[in-house]
C-alpha positions as CSV (number, residue, x, y, z in Angstrom):
1,M,-9.4,26.7,23.1
2,A,-11.4,27.1,20.0
3,E,-12.8,23.9,18.5
4,S,-11.7,22.9,15.1
5,T,-14.3,23.4,12.4
6,F,-12.5,21.2,9.9
7,E,-14.3,18.0,9.2
8,P,-13.2,15.7,6.4
9,K,-16.0,15.1,3.9
10,I,-15.7,11.4,3.2
11,T,-18.4,10.2,0.8
12,K,-18.9,7.1,-1.3
13,K,-18.3,9.2,-4.4
14,R,-14.9,10.5,-3.2
15,V,-13.8,7.0,-2.1
16,G,-14.8,5.6,-5.4
17,Q,-12.9,8.3,-7.3
18,A,-9.8,7.7,-5.2
19,I,-10.0,3.9,-5.9
20,R,-10.4,4.5,-9.6
21,A,-7.4,6.9,-9.7
22,H,-5.3,4.3,-7.9
23,L,-6.4,1.5,-10.2
24,R,-5.6,3.7,-13.2
25,V,-2.0,4.1,-12.0
26,L,-1.7,0.4,-11.3
27,K,-2.8,-0.4,-14.9
28,L,-0.1,1.8,-16.3
29,T,2.7,0.1,-14.4
30,K,4.7,-2.8,-15.7
31,K,7.2,-5.2,-14.3
32,P,10.7,-3.8,-14.8
33,S,13.2,-5.9,-16.8
34,R,16.2,-7.4,-15.0
35,E,18.4,-4.7,-16.5
36,E,16.1,-1.9,-15.3
37,F,15.8,-3.4,-11.9
38,L,19.6,-3.7,-11.5
39,T,20.2,-0.1,-12.6
40,I,17.6,1.2,-10.1
41,A,19.1,-1.0,-7.3
42,K,22.6,0.3,-8.1
43,V,21.5,3.9,-8.1
44,A,19.6,3.5,-4.9
45,G,22.5,1.7,-3.2
46,A,24.9,4.4,-4.3
47,G,22.6,7.1,-2.9
48,I,22.3,5.2,0.4
49,L,26.1,4.9,0.6
50,A,26.6,8.6,-0.2
51,V,24.2,9.7,2.5
52,G,25.8,7.4,5.0
53,A,29.3,8.6,4.1
54,I,28.3,12.2,4.5
55,G,26.7,11.5,7.8
56,F,29.8,9.6,9.0
57,V,32.0,12.5,8.0
58,I,29.8,15.0,9.8
59,Y,29.8,12.7,12.9
60,V,33.6,12.4,12.9
61,L,34.1,16.2,12.5
62,L,31.6,17.0,15.2
63,S,33.2,14.5,17.6
64,M,36.8,15.6,16.9
65,L,36.3,19.3,16.5
66,P,35.8,20.0,20.3
67,Q,39.0,18.2,21.0
68,W,40.9,20.2,18.4
69,V,39.4,23.5,19.7
70,A,40.3,22.6,23.3
71,K,44.0,22.2,22.6
């Protein structure tokens, strides 16, 4: 097998740039208000329920479909 020639170039300068970029993003963030938090939580919960419901329907169809075809 051929050896990989890719070697990550990790230097102090690149690490420092990455840390500064992350700190810049953290400075822009703010604590959400209670209303914002509840809205985000509701949307996330609805999304989780929707994905779970779709998965359950697919599971039921795939578990019952072979029985219906066999009849």
